[in-house]
Kinemage of the C-alpha trace (Angstrom):
@kinemage 1
@onewidth
@group {chain A} dominant
@subgroup {mainchain}
@vectorlist {calphas} color= white
{ca met a 1} P 0.000 0.000 0.000
{ca val a 2} L 1.278 3.471 -0.839
{ca asp a 3} L 2.088 5.527 2.262
{ca leu a 4} L 0.881 9.114 1.911
{ca arg a 5} L 1.185 10.086 5.548
{ca asn a 6} L 4.606 11.710 5.464
{ca arg a 7} L 3.802 13.950 2.504
{ca lys a 8} L 3.462 17.603 3.510
{ca pro a 9} L 1.836 20.126 3.502
{ca leu a 10} L -1.314 18.062 2.903
{ca gly a 11} L -0.604 15.938 5.963
{ca arg a 12} L -4.021 15.879 7.618
{ca gly a 13} L -5.880 15.524 4.362
{ca leu a 14} L -3.698 12.681 3.158
{ca asp a 15} L -3.941 11.028 6.561
{ca ala a 16} L -7.715 11.007 6.040
{ca val a 17} L -7.273 9.506 2.561
{ca met a 18} L -5.080 6.721 3.926
{ca glu a 19} L -7.371 6.051 6.864
{ca ala a 20} L -10.337 5.636 4.507
{ca ala a 21} L -8.316 3.431 2.137
{ca ser a 22} L -7.045 1.257 5.018
{ca gln a 23} L -10.559 0.694 6.314
{ca ala a 24} L -11.841 -0.209 2.848
{ca ala a 25} L -8.936 -2.616 2.348
{ca ala a 26} L -10.734 -4.967 4.743
{ca phe a 27} L -13.175 -5.829 1.945
{ca gly a 28} L -10.698 -6.184 -0.886
{ca thr a 29} L -7.742 -4.566 -2.648
{ca ala a 30} L -6.349 -4.826 -6.159
{ca pro a 31} L -3.914 -3.014 -8.465
{ca ser a 32} L -5.020 -1.824 -11.876
{ca glu a 33} L -2.949 -2.513 -14.986
{ca asn a 34} L -1.631 1.044 -14.952
{ca gly a 35} L -0.657 1.087 -11.274
{ca ala a 36} L -3.707 2.588 -9.605
{ca gln a 37} L -4.387 1.126 -6.164
{ca met a 38} L -7.973 0.119 -5.503
{ca phe a 39} L -9.482 -0.380 -2.060
{ca gly a 40} L -12.803 -1.939 -1.063
{ca his a 41} L -14.488 -4.162 -3.624
{ca val a 42} L -18.107 -2.971 -3.899
{ca pro a 43} L -19.945 -5.328 -6.282
{ca his a 44} L -23.264 -3.820 -5.162
{ca ile a 45} L -22.217 -0.756 -7.224
{ca ala a 46} L -20.776 -2.683 -10.195
{ca pro a 47} L -19.027 -6.067 -10.571
{ca glu a 48} L -15.520 -4.552 -10.764
{ca ala a 49} L -16.125 -1.386 -8.732
{ca tyr a 50} L -13.921 -0.284 -5.839
{ca phe a 51} L -14.769 2.118 -3.053
{ca his a 52} L -11.586 4.206 -3.255
{ca ile a 53} L -8.939 4.538 -5.978
{ca ile a 54} L -5.540 6.197 -5.509
{ca phe a 55} L -3.772 6.912 -8.784
{ca pro a 56} L -0.033 6.934 -9.583
{ca pro a 57} L 1.526 10.387 -9.035
{ca leu a 58} L 2.385 12.815 -11.803
{ca asp a 59} L 5.988 13.660 -12.624
{ca ala a 60} L 7.338 17.076 -13.635
{ca arg a 61} L 6.798 16.462 -17.355
{ca glu a 62} L 3.202 15.351 -16.838
{ca leu a 63} L 2.493 18.376 -14.644
{ca ala a 64} L 3.868 20.660 -17.351
{ca asp a 65} L 1.710 18.920 -19.970
{ca leu a 66} L -1.319 19.340 -17.737
{ca glu a 67} L -0.703 23.045 -17.197
{ca arg a 68} L -0.376 23.555 -20.952
{ca ser a 69} L -3.733 21.892 -21.490
{ca leu a 70} L -5.290 24.046 -18.760
{ca his a 71} L -3.736 27.302 -20.014
{ca cys a 72} L -3.015 28.217 -16.400
{ca ser a 73} L -0.842 27.372 -13.430
{ca ile a 74} L -2.067 24.711 -11.040
{ca pro a 75} L -2.490 26.085 -7.488
{ca glu a 76} L 0.339 24.978 -5.232
{ca ser a 77} L -1.937 23.066 -2.883
{ca tyr a 78} L -3.395 21.000 -5.724
{ca arg a 79} L 0.023 20.486 -7.268
{ca asn a 80} L 1.084 19.030 -3.908
{ca leu a 81} L -1.730 16.513 -4.248
{ca leu a 82} L -0.934 15.566 -7.848
{ca val a 83} L 2.674 14.671 -7.028
{ca val a 84} L 1.264 12.123 -4.566
{ca thr a 85} L -1.831 10.905 -6.412
{ca asn a 86} L -3.184 11.897 -9.825
{ca gly a 87} L -6.618 12.753 -8.466
{ca leu a 88} L -8.847 10.562 -6.308
{ca his a 89} L -11.950 8.416 -6.739
{ca leu a 90} L -13.668 8.212 -3.362
{ca phe a 91} L -16.697 6.500 -1.848
{ca gly a 92} L -17.630 4.619 -4.993
{ca gly a 93} L -17.504 7.796 -7.063
{ca lys a 94} L -19.632 9.919 -4.742
{ca leu a 95} L -16.674 12.311 -4.553
{ca thr a 96} L -14.129 12.631 -7.357
{ca leu a 97} L -10.990 14.757 -7.573
{ca asp a 98} L -9.693 15.271 -11.106
{ca gly a 99} L -6.205 14.805 -12.509
{ca leu a 100} L -4.540 14.118 -15.854
{ca arg a 101} L -6.204 11.517 -18.050
{ca thr a 102} L -3.953 10.016 -20.718
{ca asp a 103} L -6.085 7.132 -21.996
{ca tyr a 104} L -9.704 7.302 -23.203
{ca ser a 105} L -9.946 3.706 -24.413
{ca arg a 106} L -12.084 2.605 -21.431
{ca lys a 107} L -10.077 -0.593 -21.050
{ca pro a 108} L -11.495 -2.425 -18.016
{ca gly a 109} L -8.068 -3.045 -16.489
{ca ile a 110} L -7.026 0.606 -16.577
{ca arg a 111} L -8.224 3.118 -13.990
{ca leu a 112} L -7.687 6.819 -14.609
{ca pro a 113} L -9.146 10.017 -13.147
{ca phe a 114} L -11.409 12.478 -14.883
{ca asp a 115} L -9.340 15.163 -16.573
{ca leu a 116} L -8.932 18.626 -15.067
{ca ser a 117} L -9.246 20.169 -18.521
{ca asp a 118} L -12.935 19.205 -18.686
{ca pro a 119} L -14.262 21.515 -15.925
{ca asn a 120} L -11.562 24.140 -16.430
{ca val a 121} L -11.554 24.383 -20.235
{ca his a 122} L -13.919 22.240 -22.310
{ca glu a 123} L -16.978 22.242 -20.026
{ca arg a 124} L -16.242 25.256 -17.854
{ca pro a 125} L -19.431 26.789 -16.447
{ca arg a 126} L -20.127 30.274 -17.773
{ca ala a 127} L -20.687 31.536 -14.244
{ca ala a 128} L -17.212 30.494 -13.096
{ca asp a 129} L -14.818 33.347 -12.370
{ca pro a 130} L -11.814 33.109 -14.734
{ca thr a 131} L -9.440 32.698 -11.784
{ca trp a 132} L -11.184 29.759 -10.110
{ca phe a 133} L -9.505 26.348 -10.335
{ca leu a 134} L -12.163 23.625 -10.584
{ca phe a 135} L -10.926 20.266 -9.360
{ca gly a 136} L -13.693 17.959 -8.181
{ca phe a 137} L -17.372 17.107 -8.087
{ca tyr a 138} L -20.072 15.233 -6.187
{ca ser a 139} L -21.931 12.693 -8.288
{ca glu a 140} L -25.171 13.074 -6.355
{ca asp a 141} L -25.992 16.547 -7.667
{ca gly a 142} L -23.064 17.484 -9.895
{ca ser a 143} L -21.954 20.211 -7.504
{ca gln a 144} L -18.375 21.320 -8.008
{ca ala a 145} L -15.391 22.002 -5.786
{ca tyr a 146} L -12.887 24.692 -6.670
{ca ile a 147} L -10.004 26.711 -5.267
{ca asp a 148} L -10.293 30.501 -5.280
{ca pro a 149} L -6.720 31.805 -5.528
{ca ala a 150} L -7.855 35.151 -4.096
{ca asp a 151} L -8.056 33.625 -0.617
{ca gly a 152} L -6.768 30.048 -1.052
{ca arg a 153} L -10.042 28.601 0.181
{ca val a 154} L -11.931 25.653 -1.278
{ca tyr a 155} L -15.574 26.260 -2.154
{ca arg a 156} L -18.446 24.049 -3.272
{ca gly a 157} L -20.907 25.499 -5.745
{ca asn a 158} L -23.852 24.072 -7.623
{ca arg a 159} L -23.375 22.312 -10.966
{ca asn a 160} L -23.260 25.473 -13.098
{ca leu a 161} L -21.740 27.626 -10.335
{ca thr a 162} L -24.581 30.139 -10.370
{ca gln a 163} L -24.558 29.482 -6.603
{ca pro a 164} L -20.804 29.385 -6.109
{ca arg a 165} L -20.419 29.384 -2.330
{ca leu a 166} L -22.665 26.749 -0.823
{ca asn a 167} L -19.827 25.637 1.484
{ca his a 168} L -16.244 26.627 2.120
{ca trp a 169} L -13.087 25.264 3.741
{ca glu a 170} L -9.983 27.196 4.710
{ca ser a 171} L -7.624 25.076 2.595
{ca leu a 172} L -7.394 21.969 0.440
{ca asp a 173} L -5.951 20.146 3.452
{ca asp a 174} L -9.011 21.068 5.530
{ca tyr a 175} L -11.308 20.106 2.681
{ca leu a 176} L -9.826 16.629 2.305
{ca glu a 177} L -9.723 15.948 6.025
{ca gln a 178} L -13.225 17.156 6.805
{ca glu a 179} L -15.030 15.831 3.740
{ca ile a 180} L -13.487 12.368 3.817
{ca arg a 181} L -14.278 11.935 7.483
{ca arg a 182} L -17.808 13.301 7.032
{ca met a 183} L -18.521 11.025 4.091
{ca ala a 184} L -16.958 7.976 5.755
{ca ser a 185} L -19.580 8.246 8.505
{ca leu a 186} L -22.335 7.790 5.891
{ca phe a 187} L -21.234 4.274 4.871
{ca asp a 188} L -21.058 0.923 6.664
{ca asp a 189} L -18.040 -1.393 6.813
{ca arg a 190} L -18.834 -2.824 3.348
{ca gly a 191} L -19.209 0.465 1.526
{ca arg a 192} L -23.007 0.608 1.626
{ca leu a 193} L -24.903 3.764 2.494
{ca arg a 194} L -26.361 3.580 5.995
{ca glu a 195} L -29.331 5.775 5.014
{ca lys a 196} L -30.082 5.856 1.297
{ca ser a 197} L -32.325 8.876 1.682
{ca lys a 198} L -29.596 10.977 3.327
{ca pro a 199} L -27.656 13.260 0.975
{ca thr a 200} L -23.948 12.561 0.556
{ca thr a 201} L -23.215 16.220 -0.228
{ca pro a 202} L -22.363 18.709 2.551
{ca asn a 203} L -25.176 20.500 4.357
């Protein structure tokens, strides 16, 4: 298992990632063909689905390629995440953090993140401020998470960002720590929702 705990400055957030992955490992682990580590087999979602996926990190060349595709610099806090894991797939896809996608073949043995260029370039909401860095989404309602470089905070807005500040966190580290621990409380020890009627998005 990859050890993320000594990577700073996202220490608390990555601790939360590893804690969630370690707990899910009790009901299955597997590597993908391209080196992604998968934790918690959840066949009630899909036959080959896993609860959490940690992707191989990006190197300097890949980060440069990604920035070229985004036409902007990646915020330092998110860059610190990408050099540890190329995005995250959490809680059976209920929460997804984007990265660099290099293969669109949909081969079943390959696991890759959604690409950051989709929300930031190709499908960027018209209401998004040009400076915002969009990096993740909640599958339940399509709401989006982004970093505002003006204050370094993470915000959640609705799908088209016409309501851009439904929630906020002081940093990406706080966001990861608090959201992973909040969402973990919604699932049982086999990755099933405890209350199907309860939203998985923040209040």
